PDB file of N, CA, C and O in Angstrom:
ATOM      1  N   MET A   1      21.261 192.289  50.250  1.00  0.00           N
ATOM      2  CA  MET A   1      21.602 193.640  50.613  1.00  0.00           C
ATOM      3  C   MET A   1      20.817 194.014  51.877  1.00  0.00           C
ATOM      4  O   MET A   1      19.612 193.767  51.937  1.00  0.00           O
ATOM      5  N   PRO A   2      21.470 194.601  52.883  1.00  0.00           N
ATOM      6  CA  PRO A   2      20.770 194.977  54.117  1.00  0.00           C
ATOM      7  C   PRO A   2      19.814 196.153  53.870  1.00  0.00           C
ATOM      8  O   PRO A   2      20.069 197.029  53.044  1.00  0.00           O
ATOM      9  N   MET A   3      18.721 196.136  54.610  1.00  0.00           N
ATOM     10  CA  MET A   3      17.756 197.229  54.507  1.00  0.00           C
ATOM     11  C   MET A   3      18.322 198.482  55.180  1.00  0.00           C
ATOM     12  O   MET A   3      18.970 198.398  56.224  1.00  0.00           O
ATOM     13  N   ILE A   4      18.076 199.621  54.584  1.00  0.00           N
ATOM     14  CA  ILE A   4      18.452 200.901  55.180  1.00  0.00           C
ATOM     15  C   ILE A   4      17.156 201.614  55.546  1.00  0.00           C
ATOM     16  O   ILE A   4      16.359 201.953  54.671  1.00  0.00           O
ATOM     17  N   TYR A   5      16.952 201.837  56.819  1.00  0.00           N
ATOM     18  CA  TYR A   5      15.720 202.438  57.322  1.00  0.00           C
ATOM     19  C   TYR A   5      15.969 203.908  57.611  1.00  0.00           C
ATOM     20  O   TYR A   5      16.835 204.235  58.422  1.00  0.00           O
ATOM     21  N   LEU A   6      15.240 204.790  56.974  1.00  0.00           N
ATOM     22  CA  LEU A   6      15.481 206.229  57.109  1.00  0.00           C
ATOM     23  C   LEU A   6      14.329 206.971  57.775  1.00  0.00           C
ATOM     24  O   LEU A   6      14.223 208.190  57.635  1.00  0.00           O
ATOM     25  N   ASP A   7      13.470 206.268  58.493  1.00  0.00           N
ATOM     26  CA  ASP A   7      12.327 206.921  59.124  1.00  0.00           C
ATOM     27  C   ASP A   7      12.423 206.849  60.645  1.00  0.00           C
ATOM     28  O   ASP A   7      11.411 206.650  61.318  1.00  0.00           O
ATOM     29  N   ASN A   8      13.619 207.007  61.192  1.00  0.00           N
ATOM     30  CA  ASN A   8      13.803 206.929  62.636  1.00  0.00           C
ATOM     31  C   ASN A   8      13.126 208.076  63.371  1.00  0.00           C
ATOM     32  O   ASN A   8      13.000 208.037  64.595  1.00  0.00           O
ATOM     33  N   ASN A   9      12.691 209.090  62.644  1.00  0.00           N
ATOM     34  CA  ASN A   9      11.925 210.158  63.274  1.00  0.00           C
ATOM     35  C   ASN A   9      10.582 209.617  63.767  1.00  0.00           C
ATOM     36  O   ASN A   9      10.090 210.036  64.815  1.00  0.00           O
ATOM     37  N   ALA A  10       9.995 208.696  63.022  1.00  0.00           N
ATOM     38  CA  ALA A  10       8.695 208.132  63.383  1.00  0.00           C
ATOM     39  C   ALA A  10       8.831 207.031  64.427  1.00  0.00           C
ATOM     40  O   ALA A  10       8.068 206.991  65.391  1.00  0.00           O
ATOM     41  N   THR A  11       9.782 206.155  64.242  1.00  0.00           N
ATOM     42  CA  THR A  11      10.007 205.070  65.203  1.00  0.00           C
ATOM     43  C   THR A  11      11.402 204.501  64.970  1.00  0.00           C
ATOM     44  O   THR A  11      11.951 204.590  63.872  1.00  0.00           O
ATOM     45  N   THR A  12      11.956 203.924  66.008  1.00  0.00           N
ATOM     46  CA  THR A  12      13.299 203.356  65.939  1.00  0.00           C
ATOM     47  C   THR A  12      13.257 201.931  66.460  1.00  0.00           C
ATOM     48  O   THR A  12      12.559 201.643  67.432  1.00  0.00           O
ATOM     49  N   GLN A  13      13.987 201.055  65.831  1.00  0.00           N
ATOM     50  CA  GLN A  13      14.031 199.670  66.284  1.00  0.00           C
ATOM     51  C   GLN A  13      14.649 199.612  67.680  1.00  0.00           C
ATOM     52  O   GLN A  13      15.731 200.154  67.904  1.00  0.00           O
ATOM     53  N   PRO A  14      13.964 198.958  68.616  1.00  0.00           N
ATOM     54  CA  PRO A  14      14.532 198.864  69.961  1.00  0.00           C
ATOM     55  C   PRO A  14      15.701 197.889  70.015  1.00  0.00           C
ATOM     56  O   PRO A  14      15.774 196.940  69.234  1.00  0.00           O
ATOM     57  N   ALA A  15      16.602 198.136  70.938  1.00  0.00           N
ATOM     58  CA  ALA A  15      17.737 197.242  71.156  1.00  0.00           C
ATOM     59  C   ALA A  15      17.221 195.899  71.671  1.00  0.00           C
ATOM     60  O   ALA A  15      16.159 195.832  72.290  1.00  0.00           O
ATOM     61  N   ALA A  16      17.965 194.849  71.417  1.00  0.00           N
ATOM     62  CA  ALA A  16      17.575 193.503  71.841  1.00  0.00           C
ATOM     63  C   ALA A  16      17.359 193.430  73.351  1.00  0.00           C
ATOM     64  O   ALA A  16      16.468 192.716  73.812  1.00  0.00           O
ATOM     65  N   GLU A  17      18.165 194.162  74.127  1.00  0.00           N
ATOM     66  CA  GLU A  17      18.025 194.167  75.581  1.00  0.00           C
ATOM     67  C   GLU A  17      16.689 194.789  76.003  1.00  0.00           C
ATOM     68  O   GLU A  17      16.067 194.345  76.968  1.00  0.00           O
ATOM     69  N   VAL A  18      16.265 195.803  75.284  1.00  0.00           N
ATOM     70  CA  VAL A  18      14.981 196.445  75.580  1.00  0.00           C
ATOM     71  C   VAL A  18      13.838 195.483  75.284  1.00  0.00           C
ATOM     72  O   VAL A  18      12.898 195.362  76.069  1.00  0.00           O
ATOM     73  N   VAL A  19      13.926 194.805  74.153  1.00  0.00           N
ATOM     74  CA  VAL A  19      12.891 193.840  73.774  1.00  0.00           C
ATOM     75  C   VAL A  19      12.792 192.740  74.837  1.00  0.00           C
ATOM     76  O   VAL A  19      11.690 192.351  75.224  1.00  0.00           O
ATOM     77  N   ALA A  20      13.931 192.241  75.305  1.00  0.00           N
ATOM     78  CA  ALA A  20      13.931 191.181  76.321  1.00  0.00           C
ATOM     79  C   ALA A  20      13.304 191.670  77.626  1.00  0.00           C
ATOM     80  O   ALA A  20      12.502 190.961  78.234  1.00  0.00           O
ATOM     81  N   ALA A  21      13.666 192.869  78.053  1.00  0.00           N
ATOM     82  CA  ALA A  21      13.107 193.418  79.294  1.00  0.00           C
ATOM     83  C   ALA A  21      11.605 193.654  79.152  1.00  0.00           C
ATOM     84  O   ALA A  21      10.841 193.351  80.068  1.00  0.00           O
ATOM     85  N   MET A  22      11.188 194.182  78.028  1.00  0.00           N
ATOM     86  CA  MET A  22       9.769 194.429  77.806  1.00  0.00           C
ATOM     87  C   MET A  22       8.988 193.118  77.703  1.00  0.00           C
ATOM     88  O   MET A  22       7.862 193.028  78.193  1.00  0.00           O
ATOM     89  N   ARG A  23       9.573 192.114  77.075  1.00  0.00           N
ATOM     90  CA  ARG A  23       8.894 190.822  76.963  1.00  0.00           C
ATOM     91  C   ARG A  23       8.600 190.274  78.359  1.00  0.00           C
ATOM     92  O   ARG A  23       7.497 189.795  78.625  1.00  0.00           O
ATOM     93  N   GLU A  24       9.586 190.347  79.239  1.00  0.00           N
ATOM     94  CA  GLU A  24       9.378 189.869  80.608  1.00  0.00           C
ATOM     95  C   GLU A  24       8.232 190.618  81.277  1.00  0.00           C
ATOM     96  O   GLU A  24       7.377 190.003  81.915  1.00  0.00           O
ATOM     97  N   MET A  25       8.211 191.927  81.136  1.00  0.00           N
ATOM     98  CA  MET A  25       7.162 192.720  81.771  1.00  0.00           C
ATOM     99  C   MET A  25       5.798 192.438  81.148  1.00  0.00           C
ATOM    100  O   MET A  25       4.804 192.320  81.864  1.00  0.00           O
ATOM    101  N   LEU A  26       5.744 192.329  79.831  1.00  0.00           N
ATOM    102  CA  LEU A  26       4.467 192.104  79.155  1.00  0.00           C
ATOM    103  C   LEU A  26       3.893 190.720  79.417  1.00  0.00           C
ATOM    104  O   LEU A  26       2.675 190.535  79.421  1.00  0.00           O
ATOM    105  N   GLU A  27       4.777 189.743  79.636  1.00  0.00           N
ATOM    106  CA  GLU A  27       4.309 188.377  79.854  1.00  0.00           C
ATOM    107  C   GLU A  27       4.084 188.045  81.332  1.00  0.00           C
ATOM    108  O   GLU A  27       3.166 187.296  81.664  1.00  0.00           O
ATOM    109  N   ALA A  28       4.911 188.593  82.212  1.00  0.00           N
ATOM    110  CA  ALA A  28       4.856 188.164  83.607  1.00  0.00           C
ATOM    111  C   ALA A  28       4.435 189.259  84.589  1.00  0.00           C
ATOM    112  O   ALA A  28       3.841 188.954  85.623  1.00  0.00           O
ATOM    113  N   GLN A  29       4.727 190.509  84.292  1.00  0.00           N
ATOM    114  CA  GLN A  29       4.446 191.583  85.248  1.00  0.00           C
ATOM    115  C   GLN A  29       3.695 192.717  84.568  1.00  0.00           C
ATOM    116  O   GLN A  29       4.157 193.858  84.550  1.00  0.00           O
ATOM    117  N   TRP A  30       2.553 192.400  84.017  1.00  0.00           N
ATOM    118  CA  TRP A  30       1.788 193.341  83.219  1.00  0.00           C
ATOM    119  C   TRP A  30       0.775 194.140  84.023  1.00  0.00           C
ATOM    120  O   TRP A  30      -0.050 194.842  83.440  1.00  0.00           O
ATOM    121  N   GLY A  31       0.817 194.051  85.326  1.00  0.00           N
ATOM    122  CA  GLY A  31      -0.190 194.696  86.176  1.00  0.00           C
ATOM    123  C   GLY A  31      -0.109 196.211  86.180  1.00  0.00           C
ATOM    124  O   GLY A  31       0.819 196.811  85.638  1.00  0.00           O
ATOM    125  N   ASN A  32      -1.105 196.803  86.804  1.00  0.00           N
ATOM    126  CA  ASN A  32      -1.213 198.251  86.923  1.00  0.00           C
ATOM    127  C   ASN A  32      -0.348 198.724  88.077  1.00  0.00           C
ATOM    128  O   ASN A  32      -0.611 198.393  89.233  1.00  0.00           O
ATOM    129  N   ALA A  33       0.673 199.490  87.771  1.00  0.00           N
ATOM    130  CA  ALA A  33       1.614 199.955  88.791  1.00  0.00           C
ATOM    131  C   ALA A  33       0.986 200.942  89.774  1.00  0.00           C
ATOM    132  O   ALA A  33       1.594 201.256  90.796  1.00  0.00           O
ATOM    133  N   SER A  34      -0.195 201.426  89.490  1.00  0.00           N
ATOM    134  CA  SER A  34      -0.891 202.337  90.397  1.00  0.00           C
ATOM    135  C   SER A  34      -1.821 201.602  91.360  1.00  0.00           C
ATOM    136  O   SER A  34      -2.415 202.221  92.243  1.00  0.00           O
ATOM    137  N   SER A  35      -1.949 200.297  91.196  1.00  0.00           N
ATOM    138  CA  SER A  35      -2.840 199.518  92.068  1.00  0.00           C
ATOM    139  C   SER A  35      -2.208 199.286  93.431  1.00  0.00           C
ATOM    140  O   SER A  35      -0.985 199.252  93.567  1.00  0.00           O
ATOM    141  N   VAL A  36      -3.055 199.127  94.432  1.00  0.00           N
ATOM    142  CA  VAL A  36      -2.548 198.917  95.787  1.00  0.00           C
ATOM    143  C   VAL A  36      -2.333 197.446  96.121  1.00  0.00           C
ATOM    144  O   VAL A  36      -1.733 197.133  97.149  1.00  0.00           O
ATOM    145  N   HIS A  37      -2.812 196.535  95.270  1.00  0.00           N
ATOM    146  CA  HIS A  37      -2.629 195.121  95.565  1.00  0.00           C
ATOM    147  C   HIS A  37      -1.180 194.697  95.298  1.00  0.00           C
ATOM    148  O   HIS A  37      -0.415 195.419  94.659  1.00  0.00           O
ATOM    149  N   ARG A  38      -0.826 193.521  95.798  1.00  0.00           N
ATOM    150  CA  ARG A  38       0.554 193.036  95.749  1.00  0.00           C
ATOM    151  C   ARG A  38       1.098 192.962  94.318  1.00  0.00           C
ATOM    152  O   ARG A  38       2.239 193.346  94.064  1.00  0.00           O
ATOM    153  N   PHE A  39       0.283 192.472  93.396  1.00  0.00           N
ATOM    154  CA  PHE A  39       0.733 192.343  92.006  1.00  0.00           C
ATOM    155  C   PHE A  39       1.073 193.717  91.415  1.00  0.00           C
ATOM    156  O   PHE A  39       2.110 193.881  90.772  1.00  0.00           O
ATOM    157  N   GLY A  40       0.203 194.688  91.637  1.00  0.00           N
ATOM    158  CA  GLY A  40       0.449 196.036  91.139  1.00  0.00           C
ATOM    159  C   GLY A  40       1.667 196.671  91.785  1.00  0.00           C
ATOM    160  O   GLY A  40       2.438 197.359  91.116  1.00  0.00           O
ATOM    161  N   GLN A  41       1.844 196.449  93.060  1.00  0.00           N
ATOM    162  CA  GLN A  41       2.989 197.035  93.760  1.00  0.00           C
ATOM    163  C   GLN A  41       4.315 196.407  93.326  1.00  0.00           C
ATOM    164  O   GLN A  41       5.350 197.073  93.348  1.00  0.00           O
ATOM    165  N   ALA A  42       4.290 195.132  92.933  1.00  0.00           N
ATOM    166  CA  ALA A  42       5.502 194.501  92.389  1.00  0.00           C
ATOM    167  C   ALA A  42       5.883 195.164  91.072  1.00  0.00           C
ATOM    168  O   ALA A  42       7.061 195.383  90.790  1.00  0.00           O
ATOM    169  N   VAL A  43       4.869 195.478  90.271  1.00  0.00           N
ATOM    170  CA  VAL A  43       5.126 196.188  89.011  1.00  0.00           C
ATOM    171  C   VAL A  43       5.642 197.585  89.312  1.00  0.00           C
ATOM    172  O   VAL A  43       6.583 198.052  88.669  1.00  0.00           O
ATOM    173  N   ARG A  44       5.037 198.254  90.283  1.00  0.00           N
ATOM    174  CA  ARG A  44       5.467 199.605  90.672  1.00  0.00           C
ATOM    175  C   ARG A  44       6.944 199.601  91.064  1.00  0.00           C
ATOM    176  O   ARG A  44       7.689 200.517  90.717  1.00  0.00           O
ATOM    177  N   GLN A  45       7.356 198.567  91.788  1.00  0.00           N
ATOM    178  CA  GLN A  45       8.760 198.465  92.195  1.00  0.00           C
ATOM    179  C   GLN A  45       9.673 198.390  90.971  1.00  0.00           C
ATOM    180  O   GLN A  45      10.738 199.008  90.953  1.00  0.00           O
ATOM    181  N   ARG A  46       9.263 197.640  89.952  1.00  0.00           N
ATOM    182  CA  ARG A  46      10.059 197.548  88.725  1.00  0.00           C
ATOM    183  C   ARG A  46      10.129 198.895  88.007  1.00  0.00           C
ATOM    184  O   ARG A  46      11.173 199.262  87.468  1.00  0.00           O
ATOM    185  N   VAL A  47       9.019 199.627  88.003  1.00  0.00           N
ATOM    186  CA  VAL A  47       9.010 200.963  87.393  1.00  0.00           C
ATOM    187  C   VAL A  47       9.988 201.874  88.138  1.00  0.00           C
ATOM    188  O   VAL A  47      10.745 202.618  87.514  1.00  0.00           O
ATOM    189  N   GLU A  48       9.972 201.816  89.448  1.00  0.00           N
ATOM    190  CA  GLU A  48      10.867 202.673  90.245  1.00  0.00           C
ATOM    191  C   GLU A  48      12.337 202.281  90.049  1.00  0.00           C
ATOM    192  O   GLU A  48      13.212 203.146  90.050  1.00  0.00           O
ATOM    193  N   LEU A  49      12.608 200.991  89.883  1.00  0.00           N
ATOM    194  CA  LEU A  49      13.981 200.560  89.584  1.00  0.00           C
ATOM    195  C   LEU A  49      14.415 201.100  88.225  1.00  0.00           C
ATOM    196  O   LEU A  49      15.552 201.543  88.064  1.00  0.00           O
ATOM    197  N   ALA A  50      13.510 201.063  87.249  1.00  0.00           N
ATOM    198  CA  ALA A  50      13.816 201.605  85.923  1.00  0.00           C
ATOM    199  C   ALA A  50      14.033 203.113  86.009  1.00  0.00           C
ATOM    200  O   ALA A  50      14.920 203.649  85.344  1.00  0.00           O
ATOM    201  N   ARG A  51      13.235 203.801  86.820  1.00  0.00           N
ATOM    202  CA  ARG A  51      13.388 205.249  86.996  1.00  0.00           C
ATOM    203  C   ARG A  51      14.759 205.572  87.603  1.00  0.00           C
ATOM    204  O   ARG A  51      15.440 206.494  87.154  1.00  0.00           O
ATOM    205  N   ALA A  52      15.155 204.812  88.618  1.00  0.00           N
ATOM    206  CA  ALA A  52      16.452 205.039  89.264  1.00  0.00           C
ATOM    207  C   ALA A  52      17.603 204.761  88.302  1.00  0.00           C
ATOM    208  O   ALA A  52      18.580 205.509  88.267  1.00  0.00           O
ATOM    209  N   ALA A  53      17.490 203.689  87.524  1.00  0.00           N
ATOM    210  CA  ALA A  53      18.548 203.355  86.564  1.00  0.00           C
ATOM    211  C   ALA A  53      18.659 204.417  85.478  1.00  0.00           C
ATOM    212  O   ALA A  53      19.762 204.781  85.071  1.00  0.00           O
ATOM    213  N   THR A  54      17.517 204.912  85.011  1.00  0.00           N
ATOM    214  CA  THR A  54      17.519 205.957  83.991  1.00  0.00           C
ATOM    215  C   THR A  54      18.118 207.240  84.551  1.00  0.00           C
ATOM    216  O   THR A  54      18.902 207.906  83.875  1.00  0.00           O
ATOM    217  N   ALA A  55      17.760 207.585  85.761  1.00  0.00           N
ATOM    218  CA  ALA A  55      18.308 208.786  86.402  1.00  0.00           C
ATOM    219  C   ALA A  55      19.820 208.690  86.526  1.00  0.00           C
ATOM    220  O   ALA A  55      20.536 209.647  86.232  1.00  0.00           O
ATOM    221  N   LYS A  56      20.299 207.545  86.957  1.00  0.00           N
ATOM    222  CA  LYS A  56      21.743 207.349  87.090  1.00  0.00           C
ATOM    223  C   LYS A  56      22.437 207.491  85.736  1.00  0.00           C
ATOM    224  O   LYS A  56      23.509 208.086  85.633  1.00  0.00           O
ATOM    225  N   LEU A  57      21.811 206.939  84.710  1.00  0.00           N
ATOM    226  CA  LEU A  57      22.386 206.985  83.366  1.00  0.00           C
ATOM    227  C   LEU A  57      22.555 208.420  82.860  1.00  0.00           C
ATOM    228  O   LEU A  57      23.541 208.730  82.192  1.00  0.00           O
ATOM    229  N   VAL A  58      21.597 209.292  83.176  1.00  0.00           N
ATOM    230  CA  VAL A  58      21.647 210.665  82.649  1.00  0.00           C
ATOM    231  C   VAL A  58      22.075 211.693  83.686  1.00  0.00           C
ATOM    232  O   VAL A  58      22.061 212.892  83.408  1.00  0.00           O
ATOM    233  N   GLY A  59      22.458 211.239  84.882  1.00  0.00           N
ATOM    234  CA  GLY A  59      22.940 212.157  85.910  1.00  0.00           C
ATOM    235  C   GLY A  59      21.830 213.000  86.524  1.00  0.00           C
ATOM    236  O   GLY A  59      22.036 214.177  86.816  1.00  0.00           O
ATOM    237  N   ALA A  60      20.664 212.413  86.720  1.00  0.00           N
ATOM    238  CA  ALA A  60      19.525 213.123  87.300  1.00  0.00           C
ATOM    239  C   ALA A  60      19.106 212.439  88.591  1.00  0.00           C
ATOM    240  O   ALA A  60      19.636 211.388  88.952  1.00  0.00           O
ATOM    241  N   ARG A  61      18.150 213.045  89.281  1.00  0.00           N
ATOM    242  CA  ARG A  61      17.539 212.411  90.443  1.00  0.00           C
ATOM    243  C   ARG A  61      16.335 211.611  89.952  1.00  0.00           C
ATOM    244  O   ARG A  61      15.673 212.017  88.997  1.00  0.00           O
ATOM    245  N   PRO A  62      16.047 210.489  90.588  1.00  0.00           N
ATOM    246  CA  PRO A  62      14.907 209.686  90.134  1.00  0.00           C
ATOM    247  C   PRO A  62      13.608 210.472  90.020  1.00  0.00           C
ATOM    248  O   PRO A  62      12.823 210.232  89.103  1.00  0.00           O
ATOM    249  N   ARG A  63      13.368 211.403  90.933  1.00  0.00           N
ATOM    250  CA  ARG A  63      12.106 212.156  90.868  1.00  0.00           C
ATOM    251  C   ARG A  63      12.047 213.101  89.665  1.00  0.00           C
ATOM    252  O   ARG A  63      10.986 213.640  89.351  1.00  0.00           O
ATOM    253  N   GLU A  64      13.175 213.300  88.997  1.00  0.00           N
ATOM    254  CA  GLU A  64      13.188 214.134  87.799  1.00  0.00           C
ATOM    255  C   GLU A  64      12.853 213.347  86.529  1.00  0.00           C
ATOM    256  O   GLU A  64      12.687 213.932  85.459  1.00  0.00           O
ATOM    257  N   ILE A  65      12.756 212.039  86.648  1.00  0.00           N
ATOM    258  CA  ILE A  65      12.479 211.189  85.492  1.00  0.00           C
ATOM    259  C   ILE A  65      10.977 210.926  85.420  1.00  0.00           C
ATOM    260  O   ILE A  65      10.374 210.431  86.372  1.00  0.00           O
ATOM    261  N   VAL A  66      10.390 211.261  84.289  1.00  0.00           N
ATOM    262  CA  VAL A  66       8.962 211.036  84.055  1.00  0.00           C
ATOM    263  C   VAL A  66       8.835 210.157  82.821  1.00  0.00           C
ATOM    264  O   VAL A  66       9.316 210.516  81.746  1.00  0.00           O
ATOM    265  N   PHE A  67       8.199 209.022  82.970  1.00  0.00           N
ATOM    266  CA  PHE A  67       7.939 208.149  81.834  1.00  0.00           C
ATOM    267  C   PHE A  67       6.613 208.552  81.206  1.00  0.00           C
ATOM    268  O   PHE A  67       5.623 208.761  81.907  1.00  0.00           O
ATOM    269  N   THR A  68       6.599 208.660  79.901  1.00  0.00           N
ATOM    270  CA  THR A  68       5.369 209.009  79.191  1.00  0.00           C
ATOM    271  C   THR A  68       4.974 207.868  78.272  1.00  0.00           C
ATOM    272  O   THR A  68       5.755 206.947  78.033  1.00  0.00           O
ATOM    273  N   SER A  69       3.765 207.940  77.764  1.00  0.00           N
ATOM    274  CA  SER A  69       3.269 206.871  76.895  1.00  0.00           C
ATOM    275  C   SER A  69       3.683 207.056  75.445  1.00  0.00           C
ATOM    276  O   SER A  69       3.478 206.161  74.625  1.00  0.00           O
ATOM    277  N   GLY A  70       4.260 208.197  75.121  1.00  0.00           N
ATOM    278  CA  GLY A  70       4.661 208.410  73.736  1.00  0.00           C
ATOM    279  C   GLY A  70       5.170 209.823  73.503  1.00  0.00           C
ATOM    280  O   GLY A  70       5.272 210.631  74.426  1.00  0.00           O
ATOM    281  N   GLY A  71       5.484 210.095  72.255  1.00  0.00           N
ATOM    282  CA  GLY A  71       6.087 211.365  71.880  1.00  0.00           C
ATOM    283  C   GLY A  71       5.202 212.576  72.122  1.00  0.00           C
ATOM    284  O   GLY A  71       5.684 213.610  72.585  1.00  0.00           O
ATOM    285  N   THR A  72       3.918 212.462  71.817  1.00  0.00           N
ATOM    286  CA  THR A  72       3.026 213.605  71.998  1.00  0.00           C
ATOM    287  C   THR A  72       2.909 213.987  73.460  1.00  0.00           C
ATOM    288  O   THR A  72       2.959 215.169  73.799  1.00  0.00           O
ATOM    289  N   GLU A  73       2.754 213.009  74.320  1.00  0.00           N
ATOM    290  CA  GLU A  73       2.681 213.294  75.752  1.00  0.00           C
ATOM    291  C   GLU A  73       3.987 213.915  76.250  1.00  0.00           C
ATOM    292  O   GLU A  73       3.967 214.844  77.056  1.00  0.00           O
ATOM    293  N   ALA A  74       5.109 213.407  75.775  1.00  0.00           N
ATOM    294  CA  ALA A  74       6.405 213.948  76.172  1.00  0.00           C
ATOM    295  C   ALA A  74       6.567 215.386  75.694  1.00  0.00           C
ATOM    296  O   ALA A  74       7.054 216.240  76.434  1.00  0.00           O
ATOM    297  N   ASP A  75       6.158 215.651  74.448  1.00  0.00           N
ATOM    298  CA  ASP A  75       6.223 217.021  73.923  1.00  0.00           C
ATOM    299  C   ASP A  75       5.367 217.967  74.753  1.00  0.00           C
ATOM    300  O   ASP A  75       5.807 219.062  75.101  1.00  0.00           O
ATOM    301  N   ASN A  76       4.133 217.544  75.074  1.00  0.00           N
ATOM    302  CA  ASN A  76       3.241 218.388  75.864  1.00  0.00           C
ATOM    303  C   ASN A  76       3.802 218.648  77.253  1.00  0.00           C
ATOM    304  O   ASN A  76       3.672 219.759  77.768  1.00  0.00           O
ATOM    305  N   LEU A  77       4.419 217.653  77.868  1.00  0.00           N
ATOM    306  CA  LEU A  77       5.017 217.827  79.181  1.00  0.00           C
ATOM    307  C   LEU A  77       6.173 218.823  79.113  1.00  0.00           C
ATOM    308  O   LEU A  77       6.319 219.672  79.992  1.00  0.00           O
ATOM    309  N   ALA A  78       6.991 218.716  78.068  1.00  0.00           N
ATOM    310  CA  ALA A  78       8.105 219.657  77.901  1.00  0.00           C
ATOM    311  C   ALA A  78       7.589 221.079  77.692  1.00  0.00           C
ATOM    312  O   ALA A  78       8.113 222.028  78.276  1.00  0.00           O
ATOM    313  N   LEU A  79       6.572 221.219  76.866  1.00  0.00           N
ATOM    314  CA  LEU A  79       6.004 222.550  76.622  1.00  0.00           C
ATOM    315  C   LEU A  79       5.385 223.130  77.892  1.00  0.00           C
ATOM    316  O   LEU A  79       5.531 224.322  78.164  1.00  0.00           O
ATOM    317  N   ALA A  80       4.696 222.293  78.668  1.00  0.00           N
ATOM    318  CA  ALA A  80       4.109 222.764  79.923  1.00  0.00           C
ATOM    319  C   ALA A  80       5.200 223.230  80.882  1.00  0.00           C
ATOM    320  O   ALA A  80       5.020 224.207  81.608  1.00  0.00           O
ATOM    321  N   GLY A  81       6.321 222.534  80.881  1.00  0.00           N
ATOM    322  CA  GLY A  81       7.423 222.925  81.751  1.00  0.00           C
ATOM    323  C   GLY A  81       8.045 224.240  81.355  1.00  0.00           C
ATOM    324  O   GLY A  81       8.475 225.011  82.213  1.00  0.00           O
ATOM    325  N   VAL A  82       8.099 224.506  80.060  1.00  0.00           N
ATOM    326  CA  VAL A  82       8.705 225.748  79.570  1.00  0.00           C
ATOM    327  C   VAL A  82       7.705 226.899  79.588  1.00  0.00           C
ATOM    328  O   VAL A  82       8.044 228.005  80.010  1.00  0.00           O
ATOM    329  N   LEU A  83       6.495 226.656  79.141  1.00  0.00           N
ATOM    330  CA  LEU A  83       5.507 227.718  78.984  1.00  0.00           C
ATOM    331  C   LEU A  83       4.633 227.938  80.204  1.00  0.00           C
ATOM    332  O   LEU A  83       4.094 229.029  80.393  1.00  0.00           O
ATOM    333  N   GLY A  84       4.488 226.919  81.031  1.00  0.00           N
ATOM    334  CA  GLY A  84       3.601 227.022  82.186  1.00  0.00           C
ATOM    335  C   GLY A  84       3.783 228.282  83.008  1.00  0.00           C
ATOM    336  O   GLY A  84       2.800 228.975  83.274  1.00  0.00           O
ATOM    337  N   PRO A  85       5.004 228.611  83.426  1.00  0.00           N
ATOM    338  CA  PRO A  85       5.193 229.820  84.230  1.00  0.00           C
ATOM    339  C   PRO A  85       4.841 231.112  83.485  1.00  0.00           C
ATOM    340  O   PRO A  85       4.568 232.132  84.118  1.00  0.00           O
ATOM    341  N   HIS A  86       4.845 231.078  82.170  1.00  0.00           N
ATOM    342  CA  HIS A  86       4.601 232.287  81.385  1.00  0.00           C
ATOM    343  C   HIS A  86       3.143 232.476  80.997  1.00  0.00           C
ATOM    344  O   HIS A  86       2.758 233.545  80.525  1.00  0.00           O
ATOM    345  N   ILE A  87       2.330 231.443  81.194  1.00  0.00           N
ATOM    346  CA  ILE A  87       0.916 231.572  80.828  1.00  0.00           C
ATOM    347  C   ILE A  87       0.021 231.362  82.031  1.00  0.00           C
ATOM    348  O   ILE A  87      -1.170 231.082  81.892  1.00  0.00           O
ATOM    349  N   GLY A  88       0.593 231.498  83.201  1.00  0.00           N
ATOM    350  CA  GLY A  88      -0.194 231.437  84.422  1.00  0.00           C
ATOM    351  C   GLY A  88      -0.436 230.042  84.954  1.00  0.00           C
ATOM    352  O   GLY A  88      -1.034 229.881  86.018  1.00  0.00           O
ATOM    353  N   GLY A  89       0.013 229.038  84.239  1.00  0.00           N
ATOM    354  CA  GLY A  89      -0.168 227.668  84.707  1.00  0.00           C
ATOM    355  C   GLY A  89       1.102 227.135  85.311  1.00  0.00           C
ATOM    356  O   GLY A  89       2.163 227.753  85.218  1.00  0.00           O
ATOM    357  N   ARG A  90       0.986 225.994  85.924  1.00  0.00           N
ATOM    358  CA  ARG A  90       2.164 225.333  86.468  1.00  0.00           C
ATOM    359  C   ARG A  90       2.182 223.920  85.920  1.00  0.00           C
ATOM    360  O   ARG A  90       1.153 223.244  85.909  1.00  0.00           O
ATOM    361  N   PRO A  91       3.356 223.462  85.458  1.00  0.00           N
ATOM    362  CA  PRO A  91       3.428 222.082  84.987  1.00  0.00           C
ATOM    363  C   PRO A  91       3.139 221.135  86.136  1.00  0.00           C
ATOM    364  O   PRO A  91       3.605 221.340  87.256  1.00  0.00           O
ATOM    365  N   ARG A  92       2.374 220.106  85.852  1.00  0.00           N
ATOM    366  CA  ARG A  92       2.037 219.120  86.876  1.00  0.00           C
ATOM    367  C   ARG A  92       2.693 217.805  86.533  1.00  0.00           C
ATOM    368  O   ARG A  92       2.566 217.329  85.405  1.00  0.00           O
ATOM    369  N   PRO A  93       3.395 217.204  87.485  1.00  0.00           N
ATOM    370  CA  PRO A  93       3.983 215.896  87.219  1.00  0.00           C
ATOM    371  C   PRO A  93       2.887 214.864  86.941  1.00  0.00           C
ATOM    372  O   PRO A  93       1.756 215.012  87.403  1.00  0.00           O
ATOM    373  N   CYS A  94       3.228 213.832  86.191  1.00  0.00           N
ATOM    374  CA  CYS A  94       2.274 212.789  85.825  1.00  0.00           C
ATOM    375  C   CYS A  94       2.182 211.699  86.864  1.00  0.00           C
ATOM    376  O   CYS A  94       1.331 210.817  86.746  1.00  0.00           O
ATOM    377  N   TRP A  95       3.024 211.726  87.874  1.00  0.00           N
ATOM    378  CA  TRP A  95       3.028 210.600  88.817  1.00  0.00           C
ATOM    379  C   TRP A  95       2.169 210.857  90.008  1.00  0.00           C
ATOM    380  O   TRP A  95       2.069 210.006  90.891  1.00  0.00           O
TER     381      TRP A  95
END
């Protein structure tokens, strides 16, 4: 009998294509995308390609796409964007 997983609120199984893309990055291009050296800049280029592809997928501009490290960071960024103007602060991009 196949397993039925009902906790997708906590985490969701990634698609096989995502796993393959992440495996490549984790094994071969794991550098710091903020570094100025060649290895880091090659990783940065891959991040920017992913940003452009994601923007195209959702009909946005690449500069509107912000990658976060997880749900809490994403929630805080969304709240800062909504509440920032009302509490005297301004949301700051993470890039």
